Every structure is written in C-alpha cells, then in structure tokens.
Short mmCIF file of the C-alpha atoms (twelve columns), coordinates in Angstrom:
data_MODEL
# 
_entry.id   MODEL 
# 
loop_
_atom_site.group_PDB 
_atom_site.id 
_atom_site.type_symbol 
_atom_site.label_atom_id 
_atom_site.label_alt_id 
_atom_site.label_comp_id 
_atom_site.label_asym_id 
_atom_site.label_seq_id 
_atom_site.Cartn_x 
_atom_site.Cartn_y 
_atom_site.Cartn_z 
_atom_site.pdbx_PDB_model_num 
ATOM 1   C CA . MET A 1   0.240   -0.190  0.335   1 
ATOM 2   C CA . GLU A 2   2.752   2.326   0.792   1 
ATOM 3   C CA . LEU A 3   4.126   1.590   -2.473  1 
ATOM 4   C CA . PHE A 4   1.299   2.075   -3.976  1 
ATOM 5   C CA . LEU A 5   0.520   5.437   -1.906  1 
ATOM 6   C CA . SER A 6   3.916   6.607   -3.250  1 
ATOM 7   C CA . MET A 7   3.322   6.674   -6.660  1 
ATOM 8   C CA . PHE A 8   0.847   9.740   -6.266  1 
ATOM 9   C CA . THR A 9   4.009   11.717  -4.439  1 
ATOM 10  C CA . TYR A 10  5.928   11.889  -8.085  1 
ATOM 11  C CA . PRO A 11  4.855   14.406  -10.196 1 
ATOM 12  C CA . PHE A 12  5.555   12.814  -13.864 1 
ATOM 13  C CA . MET A 13  3.257   9.952   -12.715 1 
ATOM 14  C CA . LEU A 14  0.325   12.630  -11.515 1 
ATOM 15  C CA . ARG A 15  0.870   14.084  -14.622 1 
ATOM 16  C CA . ALA A 16  0.305   10.479  -16.690 1 
ATOM 17  C CA . LEU A 17  -2.827  9.766   -15.038 1 
ATOM 18  C CA . PHE A 18  -4.121  13.002  -15.946 1 
ATOM 19  C CA . VAL A 19  -3.040  13.452  -19.481 1 
ATOM 20  C CA . GLY A 20  -3.406  9.540   -19.859 1 
ATOM 21  C CA . SER A 21  -7.005  9.555   -18.955 1 
ATOM 22  C CA . LEU A 22  -7.528  12.327  -21.260 1 
ATOM 23  C CA . ILE A 23  -6.259  10.738  -23.702 1 
ATOM 24  C CA . ALA A 24  -8.214  7.650   -23.354 1 
ATOM 25  C CA . LEU A 25  -11.442 8.653   -22.776 1 
ATOM 26  C CA . CYS A 26  -10.387 10.508  -26.280 1 
ATOM 27  C CA . ALA A 27  -9.918  7.569   -27.660 1 
ATOM 28  C CA . ALA A 28  -12.318 5.614   -26.344 1 
ATOM 29  C CA . LEU A 29  -15.075 8.095   -27.923 1 
ATOM 30  C CA . LEU A 30  -13.565 8.102   -31.675 1 
ATOM 31  C CA . GLY A 31  -13.137 4.626   -31.360 1 
ATOM 32  C CA . VAL A 32  -16.981 3.715   -31.174 1 
ATOM 33  C CA . THR A 33  -17.678 5.248   -34.328 1 
ATOM 34  C CA . LEU A 34  -14.678 4.039   -36.364 1 
ATOM 35  C CA . VAL A 35  -15.529 0.361   -35.194 1 
ATOM 36  C CA . LEU A 36  -18.640 0.776   -36.506 1 
ATOM 37  C CA . LYS A 37  -18.086 1.780   -39.732 1 
ATOM 38  C CA . ARG A 38  -15.464 -0.226  -40.098 1 
ATOM 39  C CA . TYR A 39  -12.014 2.370   -40.199 1 
ATOM 40  C CA . SER A 40  -10.972 0.944   -36.830 1 
ATOM 41  C CA . MET A 41  -7.278  0.228   -38.496 1 
ATOM 42  C CA . ILE A 42  -6.715  3.532   -39.911 1 
ATOM 43  C CA . GLY A 43  -5.965  4.625   -35.890 1 
ATOM 44  C CA . ASP A 44  -3.185  1.630   -36.818 1 
ATOM 45  C CA . GLY A 45  -2.435  2.708   -40.055 1 
ATOM 46  C CA . LEU A 46  -2.116  7.273   -38.270 1 
ATOM 47  C CA . SER A 47  0.405   5.592   -36.098 1 
ATOM 48  C CA . HIS A 48  2.836   4.551   -38.468 1 
ATOM 49  C CA . VAL A 49  2.416   7.578   -39.682 1 
ATOM 50  C CA . GLY A 50  2.757   9.607   -36.774 1 
ATOM 51  C CA . PHE A 51  6.696   7.760   -35.574 1 
ATOM 52  C CA . GLY A 52  7.930   8.054   -39.622 1 
ATOM 53  C CA . ALA A 53  6.957   12.131  -39.248 1 
ATOM 54  C CA . LEU A 54  8.998   12.099  -35.569 1 
ATOM 55  C CA . ALA A 55  11.769  9.834   -36.563 1 
ATOM 56  C CA . VAL A 56  12.477  13.295  -39.135 1 
ATOM 57  C CA . ALA A 57  11.773  15.555  -36.322 1 
ATOM 58  C CA . SER A 58  14.173  13.933  -34.644 1 
ATOM 59  C CA . ALA A 59  16.266  14.096  -37.438 1 
ATOM 60  C CA . LEU A 60  16.069  17.213  -38.128 1 
ATOM 61  C CA . GLY A 61  16.253  18.495  -34.338 1 
ATOM 62  C CA . ALA A 62  12.341  19.704  -34.371 1 
ATOM 63  C CA . ALA A 63  9.905   19.826  -31.727 1 
ATOM 64  C CA . PRO A 64  8.347   16.276  -32.435 1 
ATOM 65  C CA . LEU A 65  4.818   17.308  -31.994 1 
ATOM 66  C CA . PRO A 66  4.661   20.409  -34.115 1 
ATOM 67  C CA . VAL A 67  5.793   18.599  -36.843 1 
ATOM 68  C CA . ALA A 68  3.862   15.679  -36.414 1 
ATOM 69  C CA . ILE A 69  0.604   17.029  -36.343 1 
ATOM 70  C CA . PRO A 70  0.285   17.881  -39.649 1 
ATOM 71  C CA . VAL A 71  1.960   15.353  -41.091 1 
ATOM 72  C CA . VAL A 72  -0.521  13.035  -39.167 1 
ATOM 73  C CA . VAL A 73  -4.067  14.931  -40.081 1 
ATOM 74  C CA . LEU A 74  -3.194  14.918  -43.701 1 
ATOM 75  C CA . ALA A 75  -2.452  11.533  -43.664 1 
ATOM 76  C CA . ALA A 76  -5.983  10.823  -42.232 1 
ATOM 77  C CA . PHE A 77  -8.063  13.039  -45.046 1 
ATOM 78  C CA . LEU A 78  -5.048  10.959  -47.380 1 
ATOM 79  C CA . LEU A 79  -6.652  7.710   -46.558 1 
ATOM 80  C CA . LEU A 80  -10.449 8.640   -45.808 1 
ATOM 81  C CA . ARG A 81  -9.935  10.345  -49.847 1 
ATOM 82  C CA . LEU A 82  -8.599  6.386   -50.692 1 
ATOM 83  C CA . SER A 83  -11.041 4.443   -49.135 1 
ATOM 84  C CA . GLU A 84  -13.791 6.247   -50.846 1 
ATOM 85  C CA . ASN A 85  -13.342 7.852   -53.925 1 
ATOM 86  C CA . SER A 86  -10.393 5.239   -55.029 1 
ATOM 87  C CA . ARG A 87  -10.101 1.967   -56.467 1 
ATOM 88  C CA . ILE A 88  -7.406  1.285   -53.472 1 
ATOM 89  C CA . LYS A 89  -9.977  0.284   -50.729 1 
ATOM 90  C CA . GLY A 90  -10.000 0.353   -47.067 1 
ATOM 91  C CA . ASP A 91  -7.527  -1.989  -45.184 1 
ATOM 92  C CA . ALA A 92  -5.236  -1.994  -48.690 1 
ATOM 93  C CA . ALA A 93  -4.767  2.191   -48.421 1 
ATOM 94  C CA . VAL A 94  -4.101  1.691   -44.847 1 
ATOM 95  C CA . ALA A 95  -0.913  -0.729  -45.212 1 
ATOM 96  C CA . LEU A 96  0.073   1.027   -48.752 1 
ATOM 97  C CA . VAL A 97  0.127   4.707   -46.526 1 
ATOM 98  C CA . SER A 98  1.729   3.144   -42.515 1 
ATOM 99  C CA . THR A 99  4.312   0.674   -44.190 1 
ATOM 100 C CA . GLY A 100 5.849   4.155   -46.086 1 
ATOM 101 C CA . ALA A 101 5.543   6.000   -43.724 1 
ATOM 102 C CA . LEU A 102 7.177   3.364   -41.129 1 
ATOM 103 C CA . ALA A 103 9.827   2.666   -43.968 1 
ATOM 104 C CA . ILE A 104 10.460  6.158   -44.407 1 
ATOM 105 C CA . GLY A 105 10.579  6.748   -40.627 1 
ATOM 106 C CA . VAL A 106 13.648  3.638   -39.704 1 
ATOM 107 C CA . THR A 107 15.378  5.122   -42.874 1 
ATOM 108 C CA . VAL A 108 15.669  8.002   -41.509 1 
ATOM 109 C CA . VAL A 109 16.724  7.075   -38.107 1 
ATOM 110 C CA . SER A 110 19.258  4.240   -39.216 1 
ATOM 111 C CA . GLN A 111 21.086  7.380   -41.282 1 
ATOM 112 C CA . THR A 112 20.644  9.732   -39.113 1 
ATOM 113 C CA . THR A 113 20.447  9.313   -35.148 1 
ATOM 114 C CA . GLY A 114 20.675  5.300   -34.749 1 
ATOM 115 C CA . MET A 115 18.111  3.356   -32.480 1 
ATOM 116 C CA . ASN A 116 18.190  5.975   -29.646 1 
ATOM 117 C CA . THR A 117 15.881  6.936   -26.350 1 
ATOM 118 C CA . ASP A 118 13.507  8.967   -28.157 1 
ATOM 119 C CA . VAL A 119 13.282  5.961   -31.666 1 
ATOM 120 C CA . TYR A 120 12.567  3.355   -28.647 1 
ATOM 121 C CA . ASN A 121 9.822   5.435   -27.350 1 
ATOM 122 C CA . TYR A 122 8.323   6.264   -30.364 1 
ATOM 123 C CA . LEU A 123 7.648   3.103   -30.603 1 
ATOM 124 C CA . PHE A 124 6.837   1.961   -27.379 1 
ATOM 125 C CA . GLY A 125 5.734   5.062   -25.387 1 
ATOM 126 C CA . SER A 126 7.063   6.138   -21.798 1 
ATOM 127 C CA . ILE A 127 5.566   8.189   -19.670 1 
ATOM 128 C CA . LEU A 128 8.964   10.025  -18.455 1 
ATOM 129 C CA . SER A 129 8.718   11.047  -22.098 1 
ATOM 130 C CA . MET A 130 6.317   13.613  -21.311 1 
ATOM 131 C CA . SER A 131 8.005   17.148  -21.119 1 
ATOM 132 C CA . GLY A 132 6.079   19.946  -19.467 1 
ATOM 133 C CA . GLU A 133 5.120   20.961  -23.266 1 
ATOM 134 C CA . ASP A 134 3.462   17.430  -23.981 1 
ATOM 135 C CA . VAL A 135 1.531   17.788  -21.215 1 
ATOM 136 C CA . VAL A 136 -0.067  21.430  -22.459 1 
ATOM 137 C CA . LEU A 137 -0.293  20.850  -25.637 1 
ATOM 138 C CA . THR A 138 -1.802  17.180  -24.933 1 
ATOM 139 C CA . THR A 139 -4.297  18.411  -22.637 1 
ATOM 140 C CA . VAL A 140 -5.375  21.356  -25.270 1 
ATOM 141 C CA . ILE A 141 -5.996  18.870  -28.148 1 
ATOM 142 C CA . ALA A 142 -8.343  16.267  -25.679 1 
ATOM 143 C CA . VAL A 143 -10.615 19.247  -24.477 1 
ATOM 144 C CA . ILE A 144 -11.364 20.483  -28.571 1 
ATOM 145 C CA . VAL A 145 -11.528 17.137  -28.902 1 
ATOM 146 C CA . LEU A 146 -14.056 16.232  -26.171 1 
ATOM 147 C CA . ILE A 147 -15.968 19.649  -27.195 1 
ATOM 148 C CA . LEU A 148 -16.554 18.932  -30.919 1 
ATOM 149 C CA . PHE A 149 -17.519 15.272  -30.135 1 
ATOM 150 C CA . ILE A 150 -20.192 16.648  -28.146 1 
ATOM 151 C CA . LEU A 151 -21.153 19.384  -29.903 1 
ATOM 152 C CA . PHE A 152 -21.493 17.320  -33.010 1 
ATOM 153 C CA . TYR A 153 -22.713 14.167  -31.795 1 
ATOM 154 C CA . ASN A 154 -25.677 13.411  -33.139 1 
ATOM 155 C CA . ARG A 155 -24.328 14.194  -36.628 1 
ATOM 156 C CA . ILE A 156 -21.507 11.339  -35.975 1 
ATOM 157 C CA . PHE A 157 -24.054 9.521   -34.619 1 
ATOM 158 C CA . ALA A 158 -26.265 9.503   -37.359 1 
ATOM 159 C CA . VAL A 159 -22.987 9.401   -40.122 1 
ATOM 160 C CA . THR A 160 -21.741 6.334   -37.728 1 
ATOM 161 C CA . PHE A 161 -24.933 4.132   -38.400 1 
ATOM 162 C CA . ASP A 162 -26.232 5.443   -42.161 1 
ATOM 163 C CA . GLU A 163 -24.265 7.348   -44.072 1 
ATOM 164 C CA . THR A 164 -26.772 7.634   -46.958 1 
ATOM 165 C CA . PHE A 165 -29.856 8.035   -45.067 1 
ATOM 166 C CA . ALA A 166 -27.453 11.517  -43.207 1 
ATOM 167 C CA . GLN A 167 -26.702 12.579  -46.364 1 
ATOM 168 C CA . ALA A 168 -30.646 12.710  -48.209 1 
ATOM 169 C CA . THR A 169 -31.882 14.486  -44.559 1 
ATOM 170 C CA . GLY A 170 -28.903 17.584  -45.157 1 
ATOM 171 C CA . THR A 171 -26.095 16.237  -43.309 1 
ATOM 172 C CA . LYS A 172 -22.864 16.771  -45.091 1 
ATOM 173 C CA . ALA A 173 -21.782 13.357  -44.222 1 
ATOM 174 C CA . HIS A 174 -18.431 13.918  -46.156 1 
ATOM 175 C CA . LEU A 175 -17.711 16.720  -43.748 1 
ATOM 176 C CA . TYR A 176 -18.078 14.872  -40.871 1 
ATOM 177 C CA . ASN A 177 -15.718 12.112  -42.149 1 
ATOM 178 C CA . MET A 178 -13.397 14.773  -42.265 1 
ATOM 179 C CA . LEU A 179 -13.980 16.070  -39.170 1 
ATOM 180 C CA . ILE A 180 -13.883 12.139  -37.403 1 
ATOM 181 C CA . ALA A 181 -10.780 11.408  -39.730 1 
ATOM 182 C CA . LEU A 182 -9.206  14.875  -37.789 1 
ATOM 183 C CA . LEU A 183 -9.963  14.085  -34.366 1 
ATOM 184 C CA . THR A 184 -8.625  10.884  -34.946 1 
ATOM 185 C CA . ALA A 185 -5.271  12.243  -35.977 1 
ATOM 186 C CA . LEU A 186 -5.180  14.436  -33.082 1 
ATOM 187 C CA . VAL A 187 -5.412  12.026  -30.402 1 
ATOM 188 C CA . ILE A 188 -3.033  9.471   -32.252 1 
ATOM 189 C CA . VAL A 189 -0.277  12.309  -32.086 1 
ATOM 190 C CA . VAL A 190 -0.602  13.113  -28.680 1 
ATOM 191 C CA . GLY A 191 -1.346  9.903   -27.623 1 
ATOM 192 C CA . MET A 192 1.989   8.351   -28.804 1 
ATOM 193 C CA . ARG A 193 4.001   9.760   -25.833 1 
ATOM 194 C CA . MET A 194 2.850   8.091   -23.379 1 
ATOM 195 C CA . MET A 195 1.512   4.163   -25.608 1 
ATOM 196 C CA . GLY A 196 3.981   4.630   -28.439 1 
ATOM 197 C CA . SER A 197 3.360   4.279   -32.188 1 
ATOM 198 C CA . LEU A 198 2.894   0.048   -32.238 1 
ATOM 199 C CA . LEU A 199 0.580   0.156   -29.292 1 
ATOM 200 C CA . ILE A 200 -1.464  3.312   -29.781 1 
ATOM 201 C CA . SER A 201 -4.204  2.116   -31.526 1 
ATOM 202 C CA . SER A 202 -5.241  -0.055  -28.701 1 
ATOM 203 C CA . LEU A 203 -7.166  2.113   -27.175 1 
ATOM 204 C CA . VAL A 204 -9.314  3.001   -30.463 1 
ATOM 205 C CA . VAL A 205 -10.284 -0.198  -30.210 1 
ATOM 206 C CA . PHE A 206 -9.954  -2.249  -27.056 1 
ATOM 207 C CA . PRO A 207 -12.710 -0.316  -25.349 1 
ATOM 208 C CA . ALA A 208 -14.912 -0.372  -28.052 1 
ATOM 209 C CA . VAL A 209 -15.310 -3.973  -29.273 1 
ATOM 210 C CA . THR A 210 -15.268 -4.157  -25.488 1 
ATOM 211 C CA . ALA A 211 -17.774 -2.791  -24.356 1 
ATOM 212 C CA . MET A 212 -20.021 -4.050  -27.836 1 
ATOM 213 C CA . ARG A 213 -20.561 -7.788  -26.294 1 
ATOM 214 C CA . LEU A 214 -22.520 -6.162  -23.092 1 
ATOM 215 C CA . CYS A 215 -23.946 -2.768  -24.641 1 
ATOM 216 C CA . LYS A 216 -26.501 -2.496  -27.427 1 
ATOM 217 C CA . THR A 217 -27.326 0.771   -27.772 1 
ATOM 218 C CA . PHE A 218 -24.718 3.782   -28.916 1 
ATOM 219 C CA . ARG A 219 -25.357 6.166   -25.766 1 
ATOM 220 C CA . SER A 220 -24.658 3.269   -23.553 1 
ATOM 221 C CA . VAL A 221 -21.536 2.007   -25.700 1 
ATOM 222 C CA . ILE A 222 -19.676 5.434   -25.575 1 
ATOM 223 C CA . ILE A 223 -19.949 5.665   -22.076 1 
ATOM 224 C CA . ALA A 224 -19.062 2.192   -21.511 1 
ATOM 225 C CA . SER A 225 -16.391 2.432   -23.732 1 
ATOM 226 C CA . SER A 226 -15.338 5.827   -21.747 1 
ATOM 227 C CA . VAL A 227 -14.962 3.904   -18.398 1 
ATOM 228 C CA . ILE A 228 -12.976 0.976   -19.748 1 
ATOM 229 C CA . SER A 229 -10.774 2.768   -21.365 1 
ATOM 230 C CA . VAL A 230 -9.893  5.297   -18.383 1 
ATOM 231 C CA . LEU A 231 -9.851  2.572   -16.030 1 
ATOM 232 C CA . CYS A 232 -7.735  0.218   -17.994 1 
ATOM 233 C CA . LEU A 233 -5.304  2.993   -18.576 1 
ATOM 234 C CA . GLN A 234 -5.143  4.024   -14.862 1 
ATOM 235 C CA . ALA A 235 -5.003  0.145   -13.682 1 
ATOM 236 C CA . GLY A 236 -1.767  -0.195  -16.597 1 
ATOM 237 C CA . LEU A 237 -0.383  2.887   -15.414 1 
ATOM 238 C CA . THR A 238 -0.268  1.406   -11.979 1 
ATOM 239 C CA . ILE A 239 0.899   -2.003  -12.867 1 
ATOM 240 C CA . SER A 240 3.728   0.053   -14.490 1 
ATOM 241 C CA . TYR A 241 4.083   1.731   -11.973 1 
ATOM 242 C CA . LEU A 242 4.499   -0.839  -9.264  1 
ATOM 243 C CA . TYR A 243 5.971   -3.594  -11.050 1 
ATOM 244 C CA . ALA A 244 8.661   -1.808  -13.644 1 
ATOM 245 C CA . THR A 245 6.460   -3.719  -16.752 1 
ATOM 246 C CA . PRO A 246 6.287   -1.367  -19.611 1 
ATOM 247 C CA . THR A 247 4.134   1.244   -19.735 1 
ATOM 248 C CA . GLY A 248 1.697   0.435   -23.224 1 
ATOM 249 C CA . ALA A 249 2.114   -3.281  -23.033 1 
ATOM 250 C CA . SER A 250 0.661   -2.470  -19.313 1 
ATOM 251 C CA . ILE A 251 -2.338  -1.025  -20.233 1 
ATOM 252 C CA . VAL A 252 -2.803  -3.408  -23.491 1 
ATOM 253 C CA . LEU A 253 -2.924  -6.122  -21.352 1 
ATOM 254 C CA . CYS A 254 -5.261  -4.622  -19.076 1 
ATOM 255 C CA . ASN A 255 -7.536  -4.030  -21.974 1 
ATOM 256 C CA . ILE A 256 -7.064  -7.455  -22.621 1 
ATOM 257 C CA . VAL A 257 -8.301  -8.582  -19.801 1 
ATOM 258 C CA . VAL A 258 -11.558 -6.579  -19.883 1 
ATOM 259 C CA . PHE A 259 -12.155 -8.217  -23.194 1 
ATOM 260 C CA . GLY A 260 -11.998 -11.547 -22.079 1 
ATOM 261 C CA . ILE A 261 -14.756 -10.729 -18.649 1 
ATOM 262 C CA . PHE A 262 -16.921 -8.739  -21.114 1 
ATOM 263 C CA . TYR A 263 -16.390 -11.494 -23.280 1 
ATOM 264 C CA . ALA A 264 -17.463 -14.398 -20.919 1 
ATOM 265 C CA . ALA A 265 -20.015 -12.420 -20.063 1 
ATOM 266 C CA . SER A 266 -21.977 -12.017 -23.237 1 
ATOM 267 C CA . LEU A 267 -21.556 -15.954 -23.993 1 
ATOM 268 C CA . LEU A 268 -23.577 -16.167 -20.608 1 
ATOM 269 C CA . ARG A 269 -26.052 -14.001 -21.019 1 
ATOM 270 C CA . GLU A 270 -26.889 -15.683 -24.459 1 
ATOM 271 C CA . ARG A 271 -27.273 -19.182 -23.138 1 
ATOM 272 C CA . LYS A 272 -29.662 -17.305 -20.016 1 
ATOM 273 C CA . THR A 273 -31.455 -15.787 -22.700 1 
ATOM 274 C CA . PRO A 274 -34.654 -18.225 -23.989 1 
ATOM 275 C CA . ALA A 275 -34.463 -18.825 -27.339 1 
# 
C-alpha cells in the first residue's frame, strides 16, 4: 500500500494519470465510431505515419509534436479520400500509407540518430518522455476533441449508422467524416508519447469492442467504452509503476483482461436468454 501511495508523490506519474486519462477518454469516444464504420485500422495506419514524422523531426532537431500533428492530419484526410473515392479500398489503403511511412521513419533513423532512447520511446511509449510542454499541448488538444465530439454528437451518430440517410436529410456526411479523421489524427499523435506508435491504436479499438459485447445502444456503448478505457489506462499505469513493466504494454494487457471478462459475460447472457 505504501508503494502504491508513493506513486502519487511523483509529478511525472500525476501528469501521466491526468493526461493519459484524457487521451484514453478521447480515443474511446472516437473508437466506437471508427469500429462501427469499419475504419478501426486507420488508427494503426496513422500511428505508423506519426512514427515516420517523429523520426524525421528527431533527425532535424525539431520539436516532435508540432511536426507530427500536421503530417498525421494530412495522412488521415488522404486515407479517407482513398477509402471513399479510389480503387484502393479500406485496409489496402491503410497498409500502403502506414508501411510507407514506417519505412521512411526507419530509414531516416538508421541514417541519422540511430535507435536511441527517443526513437525507442516513439515506438513503445514512455511516461517519462512527456515534457511539461507535451502535457499542456495534449491537454488543450484533448479538450478540443471532447468539445467538438459533444457539439456534433448527433451528426456523428447519424453518419456512423446510416451515412446515405444522413446525406438525404441534408447532413454533409463527407464533412463529418473529415472531422472524425481529424480528431482521430490528433488523438493518435498526442497518445503516441505514452503508448508508442505500435500500441496506441489499441486505445481506439479495445474499449469499443469490449463495450459492444454487452451494450446494445450507441449511447451505452459510448459511456461503457469511455469508462473501460480510462480505468484500464489507470490500472495499466499503476501496474507499470509497481512492477516496472512497459507502460503501453501494461495498459493493453489490462484491456485484454477486461475484454475477456466482457466476452465471457456476453456468452453467459446468451445462454440464459431463451431462443
């Protein structure tokens, strides 16, 4: 217990809990929409693009986040464009963009700084890598994402479930798809500092898929996904601190355990429900 309480005496742990909870909340909200629209892999693709941008910024000696954010936003719009209007559809478009960006990042790293601590943190995440400026920027972006999601909740709901009907009723579906892509790109970039480019997409997918095992309405899935995401992140951070395990991996493992519990509960409920 003393070891657990001592965790809150370190400023970097308090920063990680606060910022991480905001990131987890934003990722969970967007994750429900992305999973339902079958865009869940876009998070994985954007994280690879983010690694490429961060690697280039590191090689140039520039600030990572200001460089990565516009690059990943442009990549999100490109993926959306390819998925909607190109012969290269869905997962193929994500694979092309993500592997290309990852290759660029690895090449730049190998020719410049090499596999140093910063690059390792970009790949796997580190709560120690977040500076005071990162905390401020992440907080501002997270608040903007939450405000925009709440303001356009009804439109996002309409576009998620029936895009054709939404267009017929006058909703500019393409505009709101771009908004979803923009918000996802922002969350992916700021979340990479803690989770790493290889694991950040798990914050988008796992809570949404877990909540859908038991919840059946959009609102209930949104609420359950948000709670699951925040609690798993906080549990993962605590485990990481107590047992010196990698932060991102600990959070993902917590999500896997909760998914297993929800999956088992859904099977039990199906058995008890009369045919």
